[in-house]
Each structure stands twice: as C-alpha cells, then as structure tokens.
N, C-alpha and C positions, 0 to 999 in steps of 0.2 A: 554694632559699631565699636571699634576698639581704639583706645588712646595710643596703643602700640600693638602691632600685629601679634607680638609674642607676650603681651603683658595684660593689662586690665581691660575689662569688657563692659559693655552695656548691652544687655539682652532683654528682649521682650518675648515672653512665652517660650523661652528656651532657644531663641535664635537671635542673631545679631540684630539690634534695633536700627532701623533706617530713619533718616531725618524726617520723612513724611509722617512716620508713626510717632516720633518724639515731639514734633512741633505742637500738636494740640495739648500734650501733657505739660509742656513748659508754661502754659498759661492756665492750668487747672489747679484747684486746691482741695478737692474732695477725694482723699485717698488716705490710706494708713500704711504703716511700714514696720519692719523690724530691722535691727542692725546687729551685726555679729562680727566677731574676729575669727578668722579662719587661720589655723596653724597646721602645717603639714597636711593641708587639704582636709582637716577635720574640724569639728565644731563642738563646743560645750553647750549643753542645754538645748539640743535640737528639739526635743519634745516641747520645751517651753516656747520656743520660737513658732513652732507649728500651731500650738494651742493659741498663741497670741493672734496669729494671722487668721485662723479659723473663727475665733470668737469675734474679732473686730469686723471681719467680712459679714458675718451673720447680722451683726448690729447695724452696720452701715449700708449693706447692699441687700440683705435678705437671703443671700446665698454665699457659698464659699467653695473655693477650689479644693478638690480632694488632697489629702496630705501627700499621697504618692505622686500626684502631678507636681506639687510644689517641690518635693524632694528631687524629682527629675530635672526641674528647671534649675534648682540650686546646684545639682551635680554638673550640669552643662556649664554654668558660669564658673564654678570652682575649677573644673578641669581645664578651662581655657585661660585661667589666671595663674599667677605665681602661687607657690605652695602656701605662702603666708600672705594674707590680704585682709582688708576690711571689706565687708559685704553689706549692702543695703538692699532689702527686698521690699518693694512697694506694690501694694495691691490697689487697683483702681477699676472703675467701671468704664467700659468703652462707650457707654451712653453719655459720659461727661457729667459735669456738675450743673446745678440749677435746673435739674430735671428729676422727676420721680420715675426711676427705672424699675421695672418689675423684677421679681426674683428669677425669671427665666433668662435674664441677661447675665451671662456668667462673667465674673470678674476676670481681670487679666493681671499678669505679674511682670513687673519691670525690675530687673536686677542690675546693680552697678557694683563693680569691684574697684578697689583702690589700694593704696599703700597700707600695710599693717600699721596699727596705731596702739599706743599704750597710755595716752593721756598726759596731762601736765605732771610735773614732779611734785608740787605741793610743798609745804602745807598751804591751804587756801584760806583766804579771808572772804567771807560771804556777807553781803548786805542782806537785810531782811525787808521784803516788800510785800504789800498786801495784794495778793493775786491768787486766783483759782483758775486752773486750766479748764476750758469747756470739754465735756466728755473726757474727764480726767483719766478714766480707766483705759482709754484707747491711745495708742501712739500714732497720732494722726499728723498730717502735714499742714503747712501753712500757719504755723504758730509764731506770729511776728513778735509776741511778747517775750519769748525766750531770748531772742537776740537783742531785743530792745533793753531788757533788764541786764543782760550781760554787758552791753555797752555802757549802760548807766553805772554799773558797778565799777568797771574799769576807769571810767571818767572820774569816779570818786576815790580812786586809788586802791580799789579792792580787786578781787579776782573773778567773782561771780555773784549770783544772787540766789537766796533761798526764799521760798514762798510761804506766806502766812495766810491761812484761810479766814473766812468771815467769823469763825468761832475763836480766832486767835491761835490756832494750832499750826505748828510747822508741818508741812506736808512733804514737799520735795524741792529740789533745786531746778535750775533751768533745764539741764539735760541729765540730771543726776537723781538717784535716790539718796536720801539721807539715812544715816545710821549713827547710833550713839552708844556710849559705854558708861555703865554706872559703877565700875570698879570690879564687878563680879560677873555681869551678864551683858550680852549684846541687847540693845534696846531699839526697837523699830517704832517709828511714829505712827499713830493712828490718825488718819485723815483720808479724804478722797484724793487718790493719786494714781499714777501709773505704777503697777507692780512690775518692776524691771526683770528681765530674764536673768541678769546677773544676781539681782536680789533673790530671785527664786532659787538659783543654784546655791548661793551662800546659805540661805535659810535651811534648805533640806540637808546640806552637808554638815552644817553646824549641829543639826539634830542628830545626825548619824555619828558625829564625833563626840557627842555628849557635852557640847559647849552650851552653857545656860543662855537662853534668850527669851525675851518677852516683848510685848507690845504695850504702848501707853500713849495717851495724848500728851504731846510735848509743846509747851508754850515758851516764849522767850524768857519768862520769869522762872521757868524750870531749869534753864541751862546751867546756872551756877551750881546746881546740885549734882550735875553729871560730870563724869570723869574723862570725857573725850568724845570726839565726833569725826565722821568721815563721810565721803561721798563715793558712789560707785555707779558705773554704767557699763556698756558693752566694751569699753576700752580697758577697764580695770576693776577688780573687786574692792579696791579701797585706796583713796587718797586722803591723807589727813587734813582735817579742817582746824585752823588755829583760832578762828573768830567767826561768830554768827551774830550779826547786828553789832551791838555794843559789848557783847560778852566774849571774853577771851576763853578759849577752850584749852585745857591742858593736853600735853602730849599723852598719847595712849598706845604705847607699843604693844600691849597685850591685845588690844582691839585690832590693830593692824595685822598682827601675826595671825590672829584667829580668822580674819576675813580672807587673807591670802592663802592660808592653809586650806580653808574650806573650799575655796575656788579651785585650788590646785589638785584636790582629790576627785573633783568631778571628772568622769570619763570624757574623753574626746571621741566623737563618733563621726563616721562618714555619712554624708547626706544620702 
C-alpha cells in the first residue's frame, strides 16, 4: 500500500501491504521495531539495526528472521521510496498477541517509509519523571507512557521528559538517549535503557576519533557538576538540552561538535 504511487510505501514481507493484512496489526501491541533515516538510499549503522531486530526477536518470539531476508525487505521498501526518507521496520508474530506461539512460527516484517526527518531545533527543556520502561533494552511498540509524559511536559511549558529510575538514576528520555559532557569527556548514563543505534554509532566513532568518553550513574543532584547535555535518536546525533528538571545545563558546543562529527564519519551503506 502506497501513500502515493511514486513515493512512500507500506510493505509486509517485501510486498505492498493490503488492508486485510494490516487490519489485525492495527489492534495489536506485541511487536518491536527499529527506526532509521535513509539518505541517498543508504543507511548508517545497518549492522546495529540488524542486531537490534535479531536480538529482540529472539527475546520476544524465540526465533528471528535471517539478516539477509531483512536486508532484502529493506531494499524493496527503499527502492520504492524517495532517496531520502524515514523508515520504520516492525517485527511481529502472525500468531498475534495474548498467545504463546512456538519458535516454529516465523516472525514477519512490516516496513513503512515517510518523509525524511531531522528532529527539533533545540535546545530542549526536559522535565524529570519517575519512570522505567518495561523490557527497557527492547524497542517495542505500545508504550503509552512516552507520549503521556511528552504531553505532560508540554503542558508544563517544557519540551519533553527524561526518566529517573527507582535508584534515582537518569536513564533515557521519551524517544531519546541522554548524553552529557564534563568539560573534557563525553559521559553516558548507567541505567537500564534502550541502547540506541545512533548512540552505538556515536560511541564507536568517538572511540576511533580518540575523543574521551566514559560511563557513570548520573542522578539529578549530579547535574550541576556537569558541563552540558544533549539527546539523540534516529533523527539526529545531538540536540542540545538546556534544562533537566530544575537544573539549567550550560551550552556545550564542544559536546555538540563531537557528537555530530562522530556521526558524520560513520559510513553509509546500502541495505
């Protein structure tokens, strides 16, 4: 099914998705996905996306589609879409939810493409809320809390929300990974969270570039000792954060430059 015959697509297992196939999925919530930006029909961090889908499928369904099958489905959707696009690949079980399906039932892949995105301009002001995502390491669907806390933040005059776990640690934001700057090194928070593909790209390229980075538990009371903050996701490797909770964060041009440089040197590859 295409929103425009010459533009964006919705495909199921490499073919245009029909309404009858989509209808059951519209009311289902047991699935996982990955999101990416396609530029000139190429993708950064393809290996990370494939690893995410494989790992989550094994955890949720007990089996996973082979990487070459997923790549073929990605190629089909990318070839049928504009050269620059956003792409979401969702893996689900045809057995549906509220059932225990055996590993012999192979997952299926639904792909949707849409307009290319770059995210908001920033800097962002984030409220801090006590929340932990279930199955935090998996990018799964049906997470009502993400939109709920985004709406709460905007209603309070802010831009979005950051999550604080039961141990008082900052973990992630609604649809973002958090990253900080101590004036000399990039600082990644330690907590249960989704390791984003953009986060993975940035971390490995910072290492190759020789940019100092480290990980530590970060609580709200630690923020005044830090020299900057940002968020990242598939839209962008870095949007500045000017406030987290009640703490104003200073501008950190060195952090922003390092994040964008690291992302920029990641090779773009064809699916």
